[in-house]
SELUM-603222 format. One record per residue: residue in one letter; residue number from 1; x, y, z of N, C-alpha, C in turn. Coordinates in Angstrom, 1 decimal. Layout:
<pts>
PT residu num   n_xx   n_yy   n_zz  ca_xx  ca_yy  ca_zz   c_xx   c_yy   c_zz
PT      a NUM      X      Y      Z      X      Y      Z      X      Y      Z
...
</pts>
This chain:
<pts>
PT residu num   n_xx   n_yy   n_zz  ca_xx  ca_yy  ca_zz   c_xx   c_yy   c_zz
PT      m   1 -164.4  177.6  -63.2 -164.5  179.2  -61.8 -164.4  180.0  -62.5
PT      n   2 -165.7  180.5  -61.9 -166.0  181.6  -61.7 -166.0  183.1  -60.8
PT      t   3 -165.4  184.1  -62.1 -165.1  184.8  -60.4 -165.0  186.5  -61.5
PT      t   4 -165.2  187.9  -59.9 -166.1  188.3  -60.3 -164.4  189.7  -61.5
PT      i   5 -164.3  189.3  -61.6 -162.3  189.9  -61.6 -163.3  189.6  -63.8
PT      r   6 -163.4  188.4  -64.6 -164.3  188.7  -65.8 -165.5  188.3  -65.5
PT      a   7 -166.4  188.9  -64.4 -167.6  189.4  -64.6 -168.8  188.3  -65.5
PT      e   8 -167.7  186.9  -64.6 -168.9  186.1  -65.0 -169.9  186.0  -63.8
PT      s   9 -171.3  185.1  -64.3 -171.9  185.2  -63.2 -171.8  183.7  -62.5
PT      r  10 -171.8  184.2  -61.3 -172.1  182.0  -60.7 -173.3  182.1  -61.4
PT      d  11 -173.8  180.5  -61.2 -174.5  179.2  -61.8 -174.8  179.4  -60.5
PT      g  12 -175.8  179.7  -60.0 -177.2  179.6  -58.4 -177.5  178.2  -58.5
PT      a  13 -178.3  177.0  -59.1 -178.6  175.6  -60.0 -177.5  175.9  -58.8
PT      h  14 -176.0  176.0  -60.3 -175.2  174.3  -59.6 -174.9  174.6  -58.3
PT      d  15 -174.6  175.6  -57.6 -174.9  176.2  -56.3 -175.7  175.6  -55.1
PT      f  16 -176.7  175.5  -55.6 -177.6  175.6  -54.8 -177.7  174.0  -54.4
PT      w  17 -177.3  172.8  -55.4 -177.6  171.0  -55.4 -175.7  170.5  -55.2
PT      n  18 -174.7  172.2  -54.7 -173.6  172.0  -54.7 -173.7  171.8  -53.2
PT      d  19 -174.0  172.4  -52.9 -172.8  172.9  -51.2 -173.3  171.4  -50.4
PT      h  20 -172.2  171.4  -49.2 -173.0  170.6  -47.9 -173.3  170.5  -47.6
PT      a  21 -173.2  169.3  -47.4 -175.1  168.4  -46.3 -174.4  167.3  -45.8
PT      t  22 -174.9  167.5  -44.3 -175.5  166.2  -43.4 -177.0  165.5  -43.1
PT      i  23 -177.3  164.6  -43.3 -177.7  163.1  -42.8 -177.9  163.3  -41.3
PT      v  24 -177.9  163.5  -40.4 -178.8  163.8  -39.4 -180.3  163.0  -39.1
PT      t  25 -180.1  162.1  -37.6 -181.3  161.7  -37.1 -182.7  163.4  -36.2
PT      r  26 -183.5  163.4  -36.2 -184.0  163.9  -35.0 -183.2  164.8  -34.6
PT      e  27 -183.0  164.0  -33.8 -182.8  164.6  -31.6 -181.7  164.5  -32.1
PT      a  28 -180.4  164.4  -32.9 -179.3  165.2  -32.7 -178.9  166.3  -33.9
PT      a  29 -180.6  166.8  -34.8 -180.6  168.3  -35.0 -180.2  169.4  -34.1
PT      g  30 -179.4  170.1  -34.5 -178.6  171.6  -34.1 -178.1  171.4  -32.1
PT      s  31 -178.4  170.2  -32.0 -178.0  169.8  -30.9 -177.0  169.7  -30.1
PT      v  32 -176.5  170.1  -29.1 -174.8  170.0  -28.1 -174.0  169.0  -29.4
PT      l  33 -174.7  167.6  -29.1 -173.5  166.1  -30.0 -174.4  166.0  -31.2
PT      h  34 -174.4  167.3  -31.9 -174.5  166.9  -33.8 -173.5  166.6  -34.0
PT      a  35 -172.4  166.6  -34.2 -170.7  165.8  -34.8 -171.1  163.8  -34.6
PT      f  36 -171.7  163.3  -33.3 -171.9  162.7  -33.8 -173.2  162.1  -33.6
PT      g  37 -173.9  163.1  -34.2 -175.0  162.4  -34.2 -175.8  162.3  -36.8
PT      v  38 -174.2  162.7  -37.7 -173.7  163.2  -38.8 -174.0  161.2  -39.1
PT      l  39 -175.1  161.0  -40.0 -174.5  159.5  -40.4 -174.5  159.4  -41.8
PT      h  40 -174.5  160.7  -42.9 -173.1  160.7  -43.8 -173.0  162.2  -44.3
PT      s  41 -172.3  161.9  -44.6 -171.9  164.2  -45.0 -172.3  163.9  -46.9
PT      g  42 -171.9  164.7  -47.6 -171.7  165.3  -48.7 -172.6  166.5  -49.4
PT      t  43 -172.3  166.3  -51.1 -173.8  167.7  -51.7 -174.8  166.4  -51.0
PT      f  44 -175.3  168.5  -51.7 -177.1  168.5  -50.9 -177.4  167.8  -52.0
PT      a  45 -177.2  167.6  -53.2 -177.2  166.3  -54.1 -177.4  165.8  -53.6
PT      e  46 -176.9  164.8  -53.4 -175.7  163.1  -53.4 -176.8  163.2  -51.0
PT      m  47 -176.9  164.0  -50.6 -178.2  163.4  -49.5 -179.4  163.7  -50.2
PT      v  48 -180.0  163.8  -51.2 -181.3  164.4  -51.5 -181.5  162.9  -51.8
PT      r  49 -180.6  162.5  -52.9 -181.0  161.3  -54.1 -181.4  160.0  -52.7
PT      l  50 -179.8  160.4  -51.8 -179.9  158.8  -50.8 -181.3  159.0  -49.9
PT      m  51 -181.8  160.3  -49.9 -183.3  159.9  -48.8 -183.9  159.9  -49.4
PT      g  52 -184.0  160.2  -51.3 -184.9  159.9  -51.9 -185.3  158.2  -51.9
PT      r  53 -183.6  157.2  -52.2 -184.0  156.1  -52.6 -183.8  155.5  -51.2
PT      m  54 -184.1  155.7  -51.0 -184.4  155.0  -48.8 -186.6  154.8  -48.5
PT      p  55 -186.1  154.0  -48.6 -188.0  153.4  -47.8 -188.4  154.5  -47.3
PT      e  56 -189.2  154.7  -47.3 -189.7  155.7  -46.5 -189.8  155.0  -44.9
PT      a  57 -190.5  153.9  -44.1 -190.1  154.0  -42.9 -188.3  154.4  -41.8
PT      d  58 -187.5  154.3  -43.7 -186.5  154.4  -42.9 -185.4  155.7  -42.9
PT      r  59 -186.1  157.5  -43.5 -186.2  158.3  -43.7 -187.0  158.8  -43.2
PT      a  60 -188.0  158.5  -42.1 -189.2  159.0  -41.8 -188.3  159.3  -40.5
PT      e  61 -187.5  159.7  -40.0 -186.4  159.6  -38.8 -185.4  161.7  -38.4
PT      l  62 -185.0  160.7  -40.4 -184.2  161.9  -41.0 -184.0  163.4  -41.1
PT      i  63 -183.6  164.6  -41.3 -183.2  165.5  -41.7 -181.9  165.2  -42.5
PT      i  64 -182.2  166.4  -42.8 -180.5  167.4  -44.2 -180.4  168.2  -43.5
PT      e  65 -179.4  168.5  -43.1 -178.9  170.0  -43.2 -178.2  170.3  -43.9
PT      k  66 -178.6  171.0  -44.7 -177.8  172.3  -45.5 -177.0  173.0  -44.7
PT      s  67 -175.8  173.7  -45.3 -175.0  174.6  -45.3 -175.0  176.4  -45.2
PT      g  68 -175.5  176.7  -44.6 -177.0  177.9  -44.4 -176.9  178.0  -43.0
PT      d  69 -177.8  176.8  -42.4 -178.9  175.7  -41.5 -179.9  175.7  -42.2
PT      r  70 -179.7  175.3  -43.1 -181.7  175.3  -43.2 -181.7  173.6  -43.5
PT      h  71 -182.7  173.2  -42.9 -183.2  172.2  -42.9 -184.0  171.7  -43.3
PT      y  72 -183.9  170.0  -44.0 -185.1  169.9  -45.1 -185.5  168.0  -44.8
PT      g  73 -187.4  168.0  -44.5 -187.8  166.4  -43.7 -187.4  165.8  -44.8
PT      p  74 -188.0  164.9  -44.2 -188.2  163.8  -45.2 -189.0  163.8  -46.5
PT      a  75 -190.5  164.8  -46.6 -191.5  165.2  -47.7 -190.4  165.9  -48.2
PT      e  76 -190.4  167.4  -47.8 -188.4  167.8  -48.9 -187.6  167.9  -49.7
PT      a  77 -187.4  166.4  -49.0 -186.1  166.2  -49.4 -187.1  165.0  -50.8
PT      l  78 -187.5  164.4  -50.9 -188.5  163.6  -51.3 -189.2  164.6  -53.4
PT      q  79 -189.7  166.1  -52.5 -190.4  167.0  -53.1 -189.1  167.1  -54.3
PT      l  80 -187.6  167.5  -53.4 -186.6  167.7  -54.2 -185.9  166.3  -54.7
PT      f  81 -186.0  165.4  -54.8 -185.8  164.6  -55.6 -186.5  164.0  -56.6
PT      k  82 -187.5  164.1  -56.3 -188.3  164.5  -57.8 -188.8  165.2  -59.1
PT      r  83 -187.6  166.6  -58.7 -187.8  167.9  -59.7 -186.9  167.9  -60.7
PT      a  84 -188.1  168.8  -61.7 -186.7  168.2  -62.7 -186.0  168.3  -63.2
PT      d  85 -185.5  169.6  -62.5 -184.6  169.9  -62.6 -183.2  169.3  -61.6
PT      f  86 -184.0  168.2  -60.6 -183.0  167.5  -60.0 -181.8  166.8  -61.0
PT      p  87 -180.5  166.8  -60.6 -178.7  166.9  -61.1 -178.9  165.1  -60.7
PT      l  88 -178.4  164.6  -62.2 -179.1  162.9  -62.0 -177.7  162.8  -62.0
</pts>
């Protein structure tokens, strides 16, 4: 665990991939009924991996919502899945 008491730095890459994320349909993203549109939930890396392994037709209408109100569409998710620093 990193703490500021011991003056340890945070691992930004680790935090990026381990943030909470959900996969939702495009129409549910940002709507009042958002909670009912969540298809999958887990870490950001898990959601990217899941979308990266889906057939293109299945992921076409999906969005990853990462904590901090950031949305990733299918093309962005696929690019992240192919990155050299993507966790295995």
